[in-house]
PDBQT receptor file of N, H, CA, C and O in Angstrom, charges set to zero:
ATOM      1  N   UNK A   1     -11.825  21.831   9.337  1.00  0.00    +0.000 N 
ATOM      2  CA  UNK A   1     -11.326  20.920   8.377  1.00  0.00    +0.000 C 
ATOM      3  C   UNK A   1     -11.165  19.504   8.912  1.00  0.00    +0.000 C 
ATOM      4  O   UNK A   1     -11.287  18.518   8.185  1.00  0.00    +0.000 OA
ATOM      5  N   UNK A   2     -10.870  19.437  10.285  1.00  0.00    +0.000 N 
ATOM      6  H   UNK A   2     -10.771  20.238  10.876  1.00  0.00    +0.000 HD
ATOM      7  CA  UNK A   2     -10.611  18.128  10.867  1.00  0.00    +0.000 C 
ATOM      8  C   UNK A   2     -11.904  17.302  10.973  1.00  0.00    +0.000 C 
ATOM      9  O   UNK A   2     -11.859  16.074  11.034  1.00  0.00    +0.000 OA
ATOM     10  N   UNK A   3     -13.016  17.968  10.993  1.00  0.00    +0.000 N 
ATOM     11  H   UNK A   3     -13.052  18.966  10.944  1.00  0.00    +0.000 HD
ATOM     12  CA  UNK A   3     -14.341  17.240  11.079  1.00  0.00    +0.000 C 
ATOM     13  C   UNK A   3     -14.711  16.691   9.691  1.00  0.00    +0.000 C 
ATOM     14  O   UNK A   3     -15.416  15.683   9.634  1.00  0.00    +0.000 OA
ATOM     15  N   UNK A   4     -14.262  17.318   8.521  1.00  0.00    +0.000 N 
ATOM     16  H   UNK A   4     -13.690  18.137   8.567  1.00  0.00    +0.000 HD
ATOM     17  CA  UNK A   4     -14.620  16.886   7.204  1.00  0.00    +0.000 C 
ATOM     18  C   UNK A   4     -13.543  15.992   6.502  1.00  0.00    +0.000 C 
ATOM     19  O   UNK A   4     -13.900  15.083   5.753  1.00  0.00    +0.000 OA
ATOM     20  N   UNK A   5     -12.312  16.237   6.731  1.00  0.00    +0.000 N 
ATOM     21  H   UNK A   5     -12.022  16.976   7.339  1.00  0.00    +0.000 HD
ATOM     22  CA  UNK A   5     -11.222  15.557   6.007  1.00  0.00    +0.000 C 
ATOM     23  C   UNK A   5     -10.529  14.671   7.070  1.00  0.00    +0.000 C 
ATOM     24  O   UNK A   5     -10.407  15.002   8.250  1.00  0.00    +0.000 OA
ATOM     25  N   UNK A   6     -10.085  13.506   6.530  1.00  0.00    +0.000 N 
ATOM     26  H   UNK A   6     -10.184  13.238   5.572  1.00  0.00    +0.000 HD
ATOM     27  CA  UNK A   6      -9.227  12.625   7.389  1.00  0.00    +0.000 C 
ATOM     28  C   UNK A   6      -7.788  13.134   7.255  1.00  0.00    +0.000 C 
ATOM     29  O   UNK A   6      -7.138  12.974   6.222  1.00  0.00    +0.000 OA
ATOM     30  N   UNK A   7      -7.306  13.772   8.381  1.00  0.00    +0.000 N 
ATOM     31  H   UNK A   7      -7.834  13.902   9.220  1.00  0.00    +0.000 HD
ATOM     32  CA  UNK A   7      -6.019  14.462   8.394  1.00  0.00    +0.000 C 
ATOM     33  C   UNK A   7      -5.001  13.463   9.126  1.00  0.00    +0.000 C 
ATOM     34  O   UNK A   7      -4.121  13.920   9.856  1.00  0.00    +0.000 OA
ATOM     35  N   UNK A   8      -5.136  12.173   8.923  1.00  0.00    +0.000 N 
ATOM     36  H   UNK A   8      -5.850  11.802   8.330  1.00  0.00    +0.000 HD
ATOM     37  CA  UNK A   8      -4.422  11.283   9.654  1.00  0.00    +0.000 C 
ATOM     38  C   UNK A   8      -2.984  11.028   9.090  1.00  0.00    +0.000 C 
ATOM     39  O   UNK A   8      -2.321  11.961   8.637  1.00  0.00    +0.000 OA
ATOM     40  N   UNK A   9      -2.544   9.815   9.125  1.00  0.00    +0.000 N 
ATOM     41  H   UNK A   9      -3.083   9.057   9.493  1.00  0.00    +0.000 HD
ATOM     42  CA  UNK A   9      -1.206   9.385   8.753  1.00  0.00    +0.000 C 
ATOM     43  C   UNK A   9      -0.922   9.499   7.301  1.00  0.00    +0.000 C 
ATOM     44  O   UNK A   9       0.181   9.900   6.929  1.00  0.00    +0.000 OA
ATOM     45  N   UNK A  10      -1.880   9.160   6.436  1.00  0.00    +0.000 N 
ATOM     46  H   UNK A  10      -2.775   8.834   6.739  1.00  0.00    +0.000 HD
ATOM     47  CA  UNK A  10      -1.592   9.168   5.082  1.00  0.00    +0.000 C 
ATOM     48  C   UNK A  10      -1.299   7.811   4.444  1.00  0.00    +0.000 C 
ATOM     49  O   UNK A  10      -2.172   6.947   4.357  1.00  0.00    +0.000 OA
ATOM     50  N   UNK A  11      -0.129   7.653   4.027  1.00  0.00    +0.000 N 
ATOM     51  H   UNK A  11       0.580   8.355   4.098  1.00  0.00    +0.000 HD
ATOM     52  CA  UNK A  11       0.336   6.347   3.388  1.00  0.00    +0.000 C 
ATOM     53  C   UNK A  11       1.113   5.496   4.452  1.00  0.00    +0.000 C 
ATOM     54  O   UNK A  11       1.959   6.003   5.189  1.00  0.00    +0.000 OA
ATOM     55  N   UNK A  12       0.770   4.163   4.484  1.00  0.00    +0.000 N 
ATOM     56  H   UNK A  12       0.083   3.751   3.885  1.00  0.00    +0.000 HD
ATOM     57  CA  UNK A  12       1.331   3.287   5.355  1.00  0.00    +0.000 C 
ATOM     58  C   UNK A  12       2.173   2.242   4.620  1.00  0.00    +0.000 C 
ATOM     59  O   UNK A  12       1.662   1.602   3.701  1.00  0.00    +0.000 OA
ATOM     60  N   UNK A  13       3.402   2.049   4.977  1.00  0.00    +0.000 N 
ATOM     61  H   UNK A  13       3.817   2.569   5.723  1.00  0.00    +0.000 HD
ATOM     62  CA  UNK A  13       4.248   1.045   4.293  1.00  0.00    +0.000 C 
ATOM     63  C   UNK A  13       4.577  -0.064   5.280  1.00  0.00    +0.000 C 
ATOM     64  O   UNK A  13       5.159   0.196   6.333  1.00  0.00    +0.000 OA
ATOM     65  N   UNK A  14       4.211  -1.292   4.952  1.00  0.00    +0.000 N 
ATOM     66  H   UNK A  14       3.737  -1.503   4.097  1.00  0.00    +0.000 HD
ATOM     67  CA  UNK A  14       4.559  -2.483   5.911  1.00  0.00    +0.000 C 
ATOM     68  C   UNK A  14       5.715  -3.206   5.207  1.00  0.00    +0.000 C 
ATOM     69  O   UNK A  14       5.682  -3.581   4.035  1.00  0.00    +0.000 OA
ATOM     70  N   UNK A  15       6.732  -3.356   6.048  1.00  0.00    +0.000 N 
ATOM     71  H   UNK A  15       6.760  -3.052   7.000  1.00  0.00    +0.000 HD
ATOM     72  CA  UNK A  15       7.980  -4.094   5.581  1.00  0.00    +0.000 C 
ATOM     73  C   UNK A  15       8.375  -5.002   6.695  1.00  0.00    +0.000 C 
ATOM     74  O   UNK A  15       7.985  -4.806   7.846  1.00  0.00    +0.000 OA
ATOM     75  N   UNK A  16       9.150  -5.996   6.355  1.00  0.00    +0.000 N 
ATOM     76  H   UNK A  16       9.466  -6.155   5.420  1.00  0.00    +0.000 HD
ATOM     77  CA  UNK A  16       9.800  -6.886   7.279  1.00  0.00    +0.000 C 
ATOM     78  C   UNK A  16      10.639  -6.131   8.308  1.00  0.00    +0.000 C 
ATOM     79  O   UNK A  16      11.243  -5.118   7.954  1.00  0.00    +0.000 OA
ATOM     80  N   UNK A  17      10.703  -6.554   9.503  1.00  0.00    +0.000 N 
ATOM     81  H   UNK A  17      10.213  -7.376   9.791  1.00  0.00    +0.000 HD
ATOM     82  CA  UNK A  17      11.306  -5.967  10.591  1.00  0.00    +0.000 C 
ATOM     83  C   UNK A  17      12.779  -5.675  10.274  1.00  0.00    +0.000 C 
ATOM     84  O   UNK A  17      13.351  -4.650  10.645  1.00  0.00    +0.000 OA
ATOM     85  N   UNK A  18      13.350  -6.660   9.557  1.00  0.00    +0.000 N 
ATOM     86  H   UNK A  18      12.886  -7.493   9.255  1.00  0.00    +0.000 HD
ATOM     87  CA  UNK A  18      14.817  -6.524   9.334  1.00  0.00    +0.000 C 
ATOM     88  C   UNK A  18      15.104  -5.437   8.284  1.00  0.00    +0.000 C 
ATOM     89  O   UNK A  18      16.228  -4.945   8.175  1.00  0.00    +0.000 OA
ATOM     90  N   UNK A  19      14.082  -5.081   7.528  1.00  0.00    +0.000 N 
ATOM     91  H   UNK A  19      13.170  -5.481   7.616  1.00  0.00    +0.000 HD
ATOM     92  CA  UNK A  19      14.248  -3.985   6.444  1.00  0.00    +0.000 C 
ATOM     93  C   UNK A  19      13.755  -2.659   6.876  1.00  0.00    +0.000 C 
ATOM     94  O   UNK A  19      13.734  -1.747   6.049  1.00  0.00    +0.000 OA
ATOM     95  N   UNK A  20      13.344  -2.454   8.133  1.00  0.00    +0.000 N 
ATOM     96  H   UNK A  20      13.361  -3.194   8.805  1.00  0.00    +0.000 HD
ATOM     97  CA  UNK A  20      12.691  -1.273   8.557  1.00  0.00    +0.000 C 
ATOM     98  C   UNK A  20      13.721  -0.122   8.592  1.00  0.00    +0.000 C 
ATOM     99  O   UNK A  20      13.368   0.984   8.184  1.00  0.00    +0.000 OA
ATOM    100  N   UNK A  21      14.966  -0.317   9.054  1.00  0.00    +0.000 N 
ATOM    101  H   UNK A  21      15.253  -1.216   9.385  1.00  0.00    +0.000 HD
ATOM    102  CA  UNK A  21      15.890   0.683   9.082  1.00  0.00    +0.000 C 
ATOM    103  C   UNK A  21      16.353   1.255   7.879  1.00  0.00    +0.000 C 
ATOM    104  O   UNK A  21      16.598   2.456   7.764  1.00  0.00    +0.000 OA
ATOM    105  N   UNK A  22      16.492   0.335   6.888  1.00  0.00    +0.000 N 
ATOM    106  H   UNK A  22      16.294  -0.641   6.981  1.00  0.00    +0.000 HD
ATOM    107  CA  UNK A  22      16.881   0.659   5.445  1.00  0.00    +0.000 C 
ATOM    108  C   UNK A  22      15.745   1.475   4.774  1.00  0.00    +0.000 C 
ATOM    109  O   UNK A  22      15.973   2.452   4.060  1.00  0.00    +0.000 OA
ATOM    110  N   UNK A  23      14.618   1.046   5.029  1.00  0.00    +0.000 N 
ATOM    111  H   UNK A  23      14.433   0.252   5.609  1.00  0.00    +0.000 HD
ATOM    112  CA  UNK A  23      13.310   1.695   4.353  1.00  0.00    +0.000 C 
ATOM    113  C   UNK A  23      13.245   3.057   4.945  1.00  0.00    +0.000 C 
ATOM    114  O   UNK A  23      13.030   4.004   4.189  1.00  0.00    +0.000 OA
ATOM    115  N   UNK A  24      13.419   3.268   6.305  1.00  0.00    +0.000 N 
ATOM    116  H   UNK A  24      13.593   2.498   6.919  1.00  0.00    +0.000 HD
ATOM    117  CA  UNK A  24      13.244   4.473   6.929  1.00  0.00    +0.000 C 
ATOM    118  C   UNK A  24      14.337   5.427   6.377  1.00  0.00    +0.000 C 
ATOM    119  O   UNK A  24      14.045   6.585   6.078  1.00  0.00    +0.000 OA
ATOM    120  N   UNK A  25      15.517   4.971   6.249  1.00  0.00    +0.000 N 
ATOM    121  H   UNK A  25      15.754   4.030   6.492  1.00  0.00    +0.000 HD
ATOM    122  CA  UNK A  25      16.703   5.742   5.749  1.00  0.00    +0.000 C 
ATOM    123  C   UNK A  25      16.433   6.230   4.339  1.00  0.00    +0.000 C 
ATOM    124  O   UNK A  25      16.660   7.399   4.029  1.00  0.00    +0.000 OA
ATOM    125  N   UNK A  26      15.910   5.268   3.413  1.00  0.00    +0.000 N 
ATOM    126  H   UNK A  26      15.725   4.318   3.664  1.00  0.00    +0.000 HD
ATOM    127  CA  UNK A  26      15.641   5.690   2.027  1.00  0.00    +0.000 C 
ATOM    128  C   UNK A  26      14.493   6.620   2.044  1.00  0.00    +0.000 C 
ATOM    129  O   UNK A  26      14.573   7.611   1.318  1.00  0.00    +0.000 OA
ATOM    130  N   UNK A  27      13.529   6.462   2.703  1.00  0.00    +0.000 N 
ATOM    131  H   UNK A  27      13.463   5.657   3.293  1.00  0.00    +0.000 HD
ATOM    132  CA  UNK A  27      12.309   7.411   2.545  1.00  0.00    +0.000 C 
ATOM    133  C   UNK A  27      12.606   8.764   3.126  1.00  0.00    +0.000 C 
ATOM    134  O   UNK A  27      12.156   9.793   2.621  1.00  0.00    +0.000 OA
ATOM    135  N   UNK A  28      13.433   8.750   4.286  1.00  0.00    +0.000 N 
ATOM    136  H   UNK A  28      13.799   7.915   4.696  1.00  0.00    +0.000 HD
ATOM    137  CA  UNK A  28      13.864  10.013   4.823  1.00  0.00    +0.000 C 
ATOM    138  C   UNK A  28      14.726  10.850   3.851  1.00  0.00    +0.000 C 
ATOM    139  O   UNK A  28      14.588  12.066   3.717  1.00  0.00    +0.000 OA
ATOM    140  N   UNK A  29      15.618  10.103   3.190  1.00  0.00    +0.000 N 
ATOM    141  H   UNK A  29      15.729   9.116   3.299  1.00  0.00    +0.000 HD
ATOM    142  CA  UNK A  29      16.420  10.671   2.247  1.00  0.00    +0.000 C 
ATOM    143  C   UNK A  29      15.787  11.275   1.060  1.00  0.00    +0.000 C 
ATOM    144  O   UNK A  29      16.306  12.186   0.415  1.00  0.00    +0.000 OA
ATOM    145  N   UNK A  30      14.487  10.660   0.756  1.00  0.00    +0.000 N 
ATOM    146  H   UNK A  30      14.065   9.920   1.279  1.00  0.00    +0.000 HD
ATOM    147  CA  UNK A  30      13.696  11.281  -0.329  1.00  0.00    +0.000 C 
ATOM    148  C   UNK A  30      12.811  12.410   0.208  1.00  0.00    +0.000 C 
ATOM    149  O   UNK A  30      11.966  12.906  -0.537  1.00  0.00    +0.000 OA
ATOM    150  N   UNK A  31      12.963  12.832   1.446  1.00  0.00    +0.000 N 
ATOM    151  H   UNK A  31      13.650  12.429   2.051  1.00  0.00    +0.000 HD
ATOM    152  CA  UNK A  31      12.232  14.018   1.970  1.00  0.00    +0.000 C 
ATOM    153  C   UNK A  31      10.896  13.586   2.638  1.00  0.00    +0.000 C 
ATOM    154  O   UNK A  31      10.052  14.432   2.937  1.00  0.00    +0.000 OA
ATOM    155  N   UNK A  32      10.726  12.339   2.855  1.00  0.00    +0.000 N 
ATOM    156  H   UNK A  32      11.411  11.652   2.612  1.00  0.00    +0.000 HD
ATOM    157  CA  UNK A  32       9.522  11.960   3.486  1.00  0.00    +0.000 C 
ATOM    158  C   UNK A  32       9.679  11.946   5.097  1.00  0.00    +0.000 C 
ATOM    159  O   UNK A  32      10.744  11.641   5.635  1.00  0.00    +0.000 OA
ATOM    160  N   UNK A  33       8.574  12.288   5.777  1.00  0.00    +0.000 N 
ATOM    161  H   UNK A  33       7.709  12.535   5.341  1.00  0.00    +0.000 HD
ATOM    162  CA  UNK A  33       8.594  12.115   7.204  1.00  0.00    +0.000 C 
ATOM    163  C   UNK A  33       8.109  10.792   7.554  1.00  0.00    +0.000 C 
ATOM    164  O   UNK A  33       7.024  10.397   7.127  1.00  0.00    +0.000 OA
ATOM    165  N   UNK A  34       8.875  10.057   8.337  1.00  0.00    +0.000 N 
ATOM    166  H   UNK A  34       9.756  10.379   8.684  1.00  0.00    +0.000 HD
ATOM    167  CA  UNK A  34       8.816   8.650   8.641  1.00  0.00    +0.000 C 
ATOM    168  C   UNK A  34       8.460   8.410  10.154  1.00  0.00    +0.000 C 
ATOM    169  O   UNK A  34       9.184   8.880  11.031  1.00  0.00    +0.000 OA
ATOM    170  N   UNK A  35       7.373   7.699  10.440  1.00  0.00    +0.000 N 
ATOM    171  H   UNK A  35       6.785   7.318   9.727  1.00  0.00    +0.000 HD
ATOM    172  CA  UNK A  35       7.015   7.335  11.811  1.00  0.00    +0.000 C 
ATOM    173  C   UNK A  35       6.886   5.815  11.882  1.00  0.00    +0.000 C 
ATOM    174  O   UNK A  35       6.290   5.207  10.992  1.00  0.00    +0.000 OA
ATOM    175  N   UNK A  36       7.467   5.156  12.986  1.00  0.00    +0.000 N 
ATOM    176  H   UNK A  36       7.951   5.649  13.708  1.00  0.00    +0.000 HD
ATOM    177  CA  UNK A  36       7.288   3.708  13.139  1.00  0.00    +0.000 C 
ATOM    178  C   UNK A  36       6.005   3.562  13.900  1.00  0.00    +0.000 C 
ATOM    179  O   UNK A  36       5.888   4.107  14.997  1.00  0.00    +0.000 OA
ATOM    180  N   UNK A  37       5.023   2.843  13.367  1.00  0.00    +0.000 N 
ATOM    181  H   UNK A  37       5.118   2.399  12.476  1.00  0.00    +0.000 HD
ATOM    182  CA  UNK A  37       3.730   2.841  14.017  1.00  0.00    +0.000 C 
ATOM    183  C   UNK A  37       3.495   1.527  14.916  1.00  0.00    +0.000 C 
ATOM    184  O   UNK A  37       2.665   1.562  15.825  1.00  0.00    +0.000 OA
ATOM    185  N   UNK A  38       4.114   0.567  14.689  1.00  0.00    +0.000 N 
ATOM    186  H   UNK A  38       4.788   0.539  13.951  1.00  0.00    +0.000 HD
ATOM    187  CA  UNK A  38       3.922  -0.631  15.467  1.00  0.00    +0.000 C 
ATOM    188  C   UNK A  38       4.531  -1.967  14.731  1.00  0.00    +0.000 C 
ATOM    189  O   UNK A  38       5.498  -1.934  13.969  1.00  0.00    +0.000 OA
ATOM    190  N   UNK A  39       3.866  -3.039  15.056  1.00  0.00    +0.000 N 
ATOM    191  H   UNK A  39       3.081  -3.066  15.674  1.00  0.00    +0.000 HD
ATOM    192  CA  UNK A  39       4.375  -4.388  14.480  1.00  0.00    +0.000 C 
ATOM    193  C   UNK A  39       3.099  -5.249  14.239  1.00  0.00    +0.000 C 
ATOM    194  O   UNK A  39       2.016  -5.051  14.790  1.00  0.00    +0.000 OA
ATOM    195  N   UNK A  40       3.353  -6.143  13.420  1.00  0.00    +0.000 N 
ATOM    196  H   UNK A  40       4.232  -6.303  12.972  1.00  0.00    +0.000 HD
ATOM    197  CA  UNK A  40       2.247  -7.226  13.045  1.00  0.00    +0.000 C 
ATOM    198  C   UNK A  40       2.696  -8.519  13.677  1.00  0.00    +0.000 C 
ATOM    199  O   UNK A  40       3.798  -8.995  13.403  1.00  0.00    +0.000 OA
ATOM    200  N   UNK A  41       1.837  -9.111  14.542  1.00  0.00    +0.000 N 
ATOM    201  H   UNK A  41       0.942  -8.725  14.764  1.00  0.00    +0.000 HD
ATOM    202  CA  UNK A  41       2.284 -10.345  15.135  1.00  0.00    +0.000 C 
ATOM    203  C   UNK A  41       1.011 -11.280  15.257  1.00  0.00    +0.000 C 
ATOM    204  O   UNK A  41      -0.120 -10.816  15.120  1.00  0.00    +0.000 OA
ATOM    205  N   UNK A  42       1.239 -12.572  15.513  1.00  0.00    +0.000 N 
ATOM    206  H   UNK A  42       2.159 -12.949  15.624  1.00  0.00    +0.000 HD
ATOM    207  CA  UNK A  42       0.221 -13.365  15.765  1.00  0.00    +0.000 C 
ATOM    208  C   UNK A  42      -0.474 -13.118  17.112  1.00  0.00    +0.000 C 
ATOM    209  O   UNK A  42       0.139 -12.853  18.146  1.00  0.00    +0.000 OA
ATOM    210  N   UNK A  43      -1.815 -13.229  17.009  1.00  0.00    +0.000 N 
ATOM    211  H   UNK A  43      -2.313 -13.444  16.169  1.00  0.00    +0.000 HD
ATOM    212  CA  UNK A  43      -2.635 -13.019  18.225  1.00  0.00    +0.000 C 
ATOM    213  C   UNK A  43      -2.333 -14.092  19.223  1.00  0.00    +0.000 C 
ATOM    214  O   UNK A  43      -2.118 -15.251  18.869  1.00  0.00    +0.000 OA
ATOM    215  N   UNK A  44      -2.315 -13.679  20.555  1.00  0.00    +0.000 N 
ATOM    216  H   UNK A  44      -2.489 -12.737  20.843  1.00  0.00    +0.000 HD
ATOM    217  CA  UNK A  44      -2.054 -14.564  21.635  1.00  0.00    +0.000 C 
ATOM    218  C   UNK A  44      -3.328 -14.796  22.439  1.00  0.00    +0.000 C 
ATOM    219  O   UNK A  44      -3.909 -13.858  22.985  1.00  0.00    +0.000 OA
ATOM    220  N   UNK A  45      -3.752 -16.042  22.505  1.00  0.00    +0.000 N 
ATOM    221  H   UNK A  45      -3.280 -16.804  22.062  1.00  0.00    +0.000 HD
ATOM    222  CA  UNK A  45      -4.848 -16.471  23.259  1.00  0.00    +0.000 C 
ATOM    223  C   UNK A  45      -6.135 -15.760  22.979  1.00  0.00    +0.000 C 
ATOM    224  O   UNK A  45      -6.619 -15.826  21.849  1.00  0.00    +0.000 OA
ATOM    225  N   UNK A  46      -6.714 -15.092  23.926  1.00  0.00    +0.000 N 
ATOM    226  H   UNK A  46      -6.321 -15.039  24.843  1.00  0.00    +0.000 HD
ATOM    227  CA  UNK A  46      -8.102 -14.399  23.836  1.00  0.00    +0.000 C 
ATOM    228  C   UNK A  46      -7.950 -12.919  23.467  1.00  0.00    +0.000 C 
ATOM    229  O   UNK A  46      -8.921 -12.173  23.599  1.00  0.00    +0.000 OA
ATOM    230  N   UNK A  47      -6.725 -12.439  22.990  1.00  0.00    +0.000 N 
ATOM    231  H   UNK A  47      -5.936 -13.044  22.883  1.00  0.00    +0.000 HD
ATOM    232  CA  UNK A  47      -6.517 -10.925  22.727  1.00  0.00    +0.000 C 
ATOM    233  C   UNK A  47      -7.454 -10.526  21.667  1.00  0.00    +0.000 C 
ATOM    234  O   UNK A  47      -7.951 -11.297  20.846  1.00  0.00    +0.000 OA
ATOM    235  N   UNK A  48      -7.658  -9.255  21.753  1.00  0.00    +0.000 N 
ATOM    236  H   UNK A  48      -7.255  -8.629  22.420  1.00  0.00    +0.000 HD
ATOM    237  CA  UNK A  48      -8.506  -8.622  20.656  1.00  0.00    +0.000 C 
ATOM    238  C   UNK A  48      -7.502  -8.649  19.397  1.00  0.00    +0.000 C 
ATOM    239  O   UNK A  48      -6.276  -8.725  19.484  1.00  0.00    +0.000 OA
ATOM    240  N   UNK A  49      -8.251  -8.573  18.215  1.00  0.00    +0.000 N 
ATOM    241  H   UNK A  49      -9.246  -8.511  18.144  1.00  0.00    +0.000 HD
ATOM    242  CA  UNK A  49      -7.483  -8.587  16.981  1.00  0.00    +0.000 C 
ATOM    243  C   UNK A  49      -6.596  -7.393  16.774  1.00  0.00    +0.000 C 
ATOM    244  O   UNK A  49      -5.535  -7.515  16.162  1.00  0.00    +0.000 OA
ATOM    245  N   UNK A  50      -6.993  -6.252  17.259  1.00  0.00    +0.000 N 
ATOM    246  H   UNK A  50      -7.855  -6.153  17.756  1.00  0.00    +0.000 HD
ATOM    247  CA  UNK A  50      -6.219  -5.066  17.115  1.00  0.00    +0.000 C 
ATOM    248  C   UNK A  50      -5.835  -4.500  18.482  1.00  0.00    +0.000 C 
ATOM    249  O   UNK A  50      -6.748  -4.352  19.294  1.00  0.00    +0.000 OA
ATOM    250  N   UNK A  51      -4.647  -4.182  18.814  1.00  0.00    +0.000 N 
ATOM    251  H   UNK A  51      -3.905  -4.302  18.155  1.00  0.00    +0.000 HD
ATOM    252  CA  UNK A  51      -4.127  -3.765  19.953  1.00  0.00    +0.000 C 
ATOM    253  C   UNK A  51      -3.624  -2.197  19.802  1.00  0.00    +0.000 C 
ATOM    254  O   UNK A  51      -2.853  -1.950  18.875  1.00  0.00    +0.000 OA
ATOM    255  N   UNK A  52      -3.971  -1.297  20.547  1.00  0.00    +0.000 N 
ATOM    256  H   UNK A  52      -4.598  -1.498  21.301  1.00  0.00    +0.000 HD
ATOM    257  CA  UNK A  52      -3.611   0.034  20.383  1.00  0.00    +0.000 C 
ATOM    258  C   UNK A  52      -2.934   0.424  21.848  1.00  0.00    +0.000 C 
ATOM    259  O   UNK A  52      -3.556   0.337  22.906  1.00  0.00    +0.000 OA
ATOM    260  N   UNK A  53      -1.760   0.804  21.754  1.00  0.00    +0.000 N 
ATOM    261  H   UNK A  53      -1.254   0.875  20.894  1.00  0.00    +0.000 HD
ATOM    262  CA  UNK A  53      -1.011   1.104  22.995  1.00  0.00    +0.000 C 
ATOM    263  C   UNK A  53      -0.574   2.556  22.958  1.00  0.00    +0.000 C 
ATOM    264  O   UNK A  53       0.070   3.031  23.894  1.00  0.00    +0.000 OA
TER     265      UNK A  53
């Protein structure tokens, strides 16, 4: 199945950093599994557009 279907994250919700804890609490309270994936920031100098750590 992993070769045929995308069994990845599913839905991604992007929120302001100051709202992240409240959103996580709300979604967890609704029975959702929540993962913090990263952040969005301005690219610095010659960096690649996408950084994966």
